[in-house]
C-alpha positions in Angstrom: 104.2 45.4 127.1 103.4 41.5 127.5 106.1 39.2 127.1 103.3 37.5 124.6 102.8 40.9 122.7 106.6 41.8 122.4 107.0 37.8 120.9 104.3 39.0 118.3 105.7 42.2 117.6 109.0 40.8 116.6 107.6 38.1 114.5 105.4 40.3 112.6 108.3 42.8 112.1 110.0 40.4 110.0 107.1 39.4 108.1 106.7 42.8 107.3 110.1 43.7 106.4 110.3 40.1 104.3 107.2 41.5 102.0 108.3 45.3 101.7 111.8 44.6 101.5 112.4 47.8 103.9 114.0 47.1 107.3 111.0 46.8 110.5 111.9 47.3 113.5 109.6 46.4 116.6 109.4 48.7 119.2 108.7 48.7 122.8 107.6 51.8 124.1 108.1 51.2 127.9 111.4 49.8 127.8 114.2 51.6 126.8 116.4 49.2 126.2 114.3 46.9 124.1 114.5 43.8 126.0 116.7 41.5 124.5 116.5 43.3 121.4 118.6 46.4 121.9 119.5 47.9 118.4 122.6 50.1 117.6 122.2 53.4 115.7 124.4 51.8 112.6 122.0 48.6 113.2 118.7 50.1 112.6 119.9 52.8 109.8 123.3 52.9 108.4 123.3 56.6 107.9 122.8 56.9 111.7 126.1 56.7 112.6 127.4 59.0 109.8 124.6 61.7 110.1 125.0 63.0 113.9 125.8 66.6 112.9 122.0 66.1 111.5 120.6 65.5 114.6 119.2 62.2 113.8 117.4 60.5 116.8 118.5 57.0 116.2 115.6 54.7 118.2 114.0 57.5 120.0 112.9 58.6 116.0 110.8 55.4 116.3 109.3 55.7 119.5 108.3 59.1 118.7 106.9 58.0 115.7 105.0 55.9 117.7 103.6 58.6 120.0 102.6 60.5 116.9 100.5 57.5 115.3 98.8 56.7 118.6 98.1 60.3 119.1 96.4 60.4 115.5 95.1 57.0 115.5 97.4 54.5 113.2 99.8 55.8 110.9 102.6 58.7 111.2 105.3 59.3 108.4 107.6 61.3 109.0 111.1 62.4 107.0 114.5 61.9 109.3 117.3 64.4 108.9 118.7 63.2 105.8 114.9 63.4 103.9 114.3 59.8 104.3 111.2 58.6 104.9 109.9 56.7 108.4 106.9 54.7 108.6 105.3 53.7 112.1 101.8 52.3 113.3 101.1 51.9 116.9 100.4 49.2 119.0 98.0 49.7 122.0 98.0 47.9 125.4 94.7 46.0 126.7 93.8 49.4 128.3 94.3 51.6 125.2 97.3 52.9 126.1 100.3 53.1 123.9 102.8 50.0 124.6 105.1 50.5 121.3 104.5 49.9 117.6 106.3 48.8 114.2 108.5 51.1 112.3 109.6 50.7 108.8 112.4 52.6 107.0 114.5 54.5 106.7 113.7 54.6 102.9 113.4 57.0 99.9 110.1 58.4 98.2 110.7 58.8 94.0 113.9 58.3 92.6 117.3 57.7 94.9 118.9 61.2 93.2 115.8 63.0 94.2 117.1 62.4 98.1 120.7 63.2 98.2 120.8 66.4 96.2 121.4 68.8 99.5 123.7 65.8 101.1 127.2 66.8 100.3 128.8 63.4 102.0 130.1 61.0 99.5 129.6 58.3 102.3 125.6 59.6 102.7 125.0 60.1 99.5 126.1 56.0 98.6 123.9 55.0 101.9 121.4 57.1 100.3 121.3 56.1 96.9 120.8 52.4 98.1 117.9 52.8 100.3 114.9 51.3 98.7 112.7 53.4 96.9 108.8 53.9 96.9 106.1 55.7 95.3 103.9 58.0 97.8 100.9 55.9 97.0 103.2 52.7 97.8 104.1 54.4 101.3 101.0 55.4 102.0 99.5 51.2 101.7 102.7 50.1 103.6 101.6 52.6 106.4 98.0 51.1 106.4 99.1 47.6 106.3 101.2 48.2 109.3 98.3 49.7 111.2 96.4 46.8 110.4 98.7 44.4 111.5 99.5 46.3 114.9 95.6 46.3 115.5 95.3 42.5 115.2 98.3 42.2 117.5 96.6 44.3 120.0 92.8 43.8 119.8 92.0 47.7 120.8 91.4 50.5 118.5 94.4 52.8 117.5 95.0 56.0 119.6 92.6 58.5 120.5 92.1 60.8 118.7 91.2 59.5 115.0 92.6 59.8 111.7 93.9 63.5 111.6 92.0 65.9 109.0 94.4 65.9 106.5 95.8 63.1 104.1 98.8 62.6 104.8 100.1 61.4 101.7 98.9 64.3 99.6 101.6 66.1 101.3 104.4 63.7 100.4 103.2 63.7 96.8 103.3 67.7 97.2 107.0 67.1 98.2 108.1 64.9 95.5 106.3 66.7 93.2 108.4 70.0 94.6 111.4 67.7 94.6 111.3 67.3 91.1 110.5 70.6 90.1 113.6 72.0 92.0 115.4 69.3 89.9 114.5 70.4 86.5 114.0 74.3 86.9 116.5 75.7 89.4 117.5 78.7 87.6 114.2 80.4 88.0 113.2 78.3 91.4 111.4 81.2 93.3 108.6 81.6 95.9 105.4 80.9 94.0 102.9 83.9 94.6 100.8 82.9 92.1 100.1 80.0 94.3 99.6 82.0 97.6 97.3 85.0 95.7 95.2 81.4 94.8 95.5 80.1 98.4 93.9 83.8 99.3 91.0 83.6 96.9 90.2 80.2 98.0 90.0 80.9 101.7 88.1 84.2 101.3 85.5 81.8 98.9 85.2 79.3 101.7 86.6 76.7 99.5 88.2 74.0 101.8 89.3 71.3 99.5 90.8 73.6 97.3 92.7 75.8 99.8 94.2 72.1 101.3 95.8 71.4 98.0 97.3 74.9 97.7 98.3 75.0 100.9 100.0 71.6 100.6 102.0 73.3 97.1 103.2 75.9 99.5 104.4 74.0 102.3 105.9 71.3 100.1 107.9 74.7 98.3 109.0 75.7 101.7 110.1 72.7 103.0 112.1 71.8 99.8 113.6 75.2 99.3 114.8 75.1 103.0 116.3 71.7 103.1 113.6 70.6 106.1 115.4 73.1 108.1 113.0 73.4 110.8 115.1 76.3 112.2 114.4 78.4 108.5 111.1 77.0 107.7 108.9 78.1 111.0 109.6 81.9 110.2 108.3 81.3 106.6 105.3 79.5 108.2 104.5 82.4 110.3 104.4 84.6 107.6 102.0 82.3 105.7 99.3 81.6 108.4 99.4 85.9 108.6 98.3 85.9 104.9 95.8 83.1 105.5 94.5 85.1 108.4 94.1 88.2 106.5 92.3 86.7 103.6 89.7 85.1 106.5 89.5 88.3 107.7 88.7 89.7 104.1 85.9 87.0 104.4 84.0 88.5 107.0 85.9 86.4 109.9 86.3 88.3 113.3 89.9 90.1 113.4 90.5 90.0 117.0 89.8 86.4 116.7 91.9 86.0 114.2 94.7 87.8 115.3 94.3 85.9 118.8 94.8 82.5 116.8 98.0 83.8 115.2 99.1 84.6 118.4 98.8 81.3 119.9 100.6 79.6 116.6 103.2 82.2 117.2 103.5 81.3 121.0 104.0 77.6 120.4 105.8 77.4 117.1 109.3 76.8 118.8 108.0 73.8 120.5 107.4 71.7 117.1 109.9 69.4 116.6 109.1 67.8 112.9 107.4 69.4 109.4 104.5 66.7 110.3 103.6 68.3 113.6 104.0 72.3 111.6 102.2 71.0 109.0 99.0 69.7 111.2 99.3 73.0 113.0 98.8 75.2 110.1 96.4 72.8 108.5 93.9 73.3 111.4 94.8 76.5 111.8 93.8 77.1 108.1 90.6 75.1 108.2 89.3 77.0 111.4 89.9 80.4 110.0 87.9 79.3 106.7 85.2 77.9 109.2 85.0 81.6 110.9 84.2 82.8 107.9 80.6 81.2 107.8 78.1 83.5 110.0 81.1 83.5 112.6 78.2 84.1 115.3 76.2 80.9 114.7 79.5 78.6 114.1 79.1 76.1 116.7 82.6 75.1 118.8 81.5 71.8 119.9 85.1 70.4 119.2 86.5 72.8 120.7 84.4 72.6 124.1 84.3 68.8 123.8 88.6 69.2 124.5 88.0 71.4 127.2 85.5 69.3 129.1 87.4 65.9 128.5 90.5 67.9 129.6 88.6 68.7 132.9 86.9 65.3 133.6 90.3 64.0 133.5 92.4 66.3 135.4 89.8 67.3 138.2 91.5 66.0 141.2 94.4 69.2 140.5 94.3 72.7 139.8 93.2 73.4 136.2 93.4 76.8 135.0 91.5 78.9 131.9 95.0 79.6 130.4 95.9 75.6 130.7 92.5 75.4 128.6 92.9 77.7 126.4 96.4 76.3 125.0 94.7 73.2 125.1 92.3 74.4 122.8 94.4 76.9 120.9 91.8 80.1 121.4 92.3 82.7 123.8 90.9 82.4 126.9 87.9 85.0 127.0 86.7 83.9 123.8 86.9 80.3 125.1 84.8 81.5 128.0 82.2 82.9 125.8 81.7 79.4 123.5 82.3 77.4 127.1 79.3 79.2 128.4 77.1 79.0 125.6 77.7 75.4 125.0 77.2 74.3 128.5 75.0 76.9 130.1 77.9 77.3 133.0 81.5 79.1 133.1 84.7 77.5 133.1 84.9 77.4 137.0 81.6 76.3 137.7 82.1 73.2 135.3 85.1 72.3 137.2 83.1 72.5 140.5 80.5 70.6 139.1 82.5 67.7 138.1 84.3 67.6 141.1 81.0 67.8 143.3 79.6 64.5 141.4 83.0 62.7 141.8 82.6 63.3 145.5 79.2 62.2 145.9 80.7 58.9 144.5 83.4 59.2 147.5 81.0 60.5 150.1 79.7 57.2 150.2 82.9 55.1 151.3 82.9 55.5 155.2 86.5 54.9 155.5 86.9 58.5 154.1 86.8 61.6 155.6 85.4 64.8 154.4 88.7 66.4 154.3 89.9 63.7 152.3 87.5 63.7 149.8 87.8 67.5 149.5 91.3 67.0 148.8 90.6 63.8 146.3 88.6 65.5 144.3 90.7 68.9 143.9 89.3 71.3 146.5 91.8 73.4 148.5 90.5 72.6 151.6 87.4 71.5 153.3 85.5 74.5 154.2 85.7 75.6 150.0 84.7 72.1 149.5 81.5 72.4 151.9 80.5 75.6 150.5 80.5 74.6 147.1 78.5 71.4 147.6 76.0 73.5 149.3 75.5 75.5 146.4 75.4 73.0 144.1 73.6 70.0 145.9 71.4 71.8 148.2 73.2 70.3 151.2 76.3 69.9 153.1 78.9 66.8 152.2 78.2 65.4 156.0 74.2 65.6 155.4 74.5 64.2 152.0 76.5 61.3 153.3 74.0 60.6 156.2 71.0 60.8 153.9 72.6 58.2 151.4 73.4 56.3 154.4 70.1 55.9 155.4 68.7 55.2 151.8 70.6 52.4 151.6 70.0 51.4 155.0 66.6 51.1 153.9 67.2 49.6 150.6 69.0 46.8 152.2 66.5 46.2 154.7 63.9 45.8 152.1 65.6 43.2 149.7 66.1 41.0 153.2 62.3 41.5 154.0 
């Protein structure tokens, strides 16, 4: 991050802190020391020094928040290990890459008393009770303002993915309502089986919006009842996605494909480090399963194929496997191969070679690069294989292509000089 940009981030962080009445921290993603502004844990959040046993990340929580906000185009609202809210907005550099951002919090959502029921340390209870408290709607509004400010500072669009598919404030509202419900009715606070039944009906009926509301309510119950403990939450979510998948199968989705998606979720669930990541995955999975119930054979899978194509274009220089692409797009490899061929007209290996050959054509115009060097730069394993593939796609060898293009360039240059 440039010195001028960093000064702007510090200045606007102070302005936002004055407006919100909340600690706002400038974050420099590329400088772990934060230049001349290095914060110790207790200077960022009074609770940080007291809750090490909760696994608090300190400044790393803000950096992680900036990464996720950049990933999802502008705002990321998360919960710290104590259940306090963190708001982050990303800052892009002149190339569009993540440079840092602004983080606000920690703060409470709703009433202070609702936020420390599961905290038994009196010191931490006091710290949490003294934290600023806001309604979920105001927290979302703060995030929108922060995102607008960081966008103004950087002058480029946030992130690469666009605002993600579920509104985060809706889940925050559901969590807040669930906390109140637990407080008011602890004796009969049991798993909402009626909501699960309604969710199954909504999935079978293809009622996407209703299903999302019900999913948020069930997620809120799981998070609150398990005190935001990821280790306890993950098995519950695995059970929930199985319930959703069976409802999708009842509505006509292909059982083999839904089972493959569930297996992909189970294989990756250990990688998730926050309930926000779990929520995103679960929501995406449910929406894909509902989509599969709409005349499955005719569904266009442009998003999956687009992700695979973009990944190939960005990584053609190195070895790319179908397993790697399947993990990226969250479908199994045989199914990915089928829809990729249907959408592009090429198999995945063929498409990878086509991209590499197109890139090699440009390099063949550079006379200072040998055929061997070009083959390596474009991801081919050896000159002979490069020549074989190039001839199959272009109809001539790389050497012949270079010679022909050189002649054309000479004739064009000669004509321009006449």
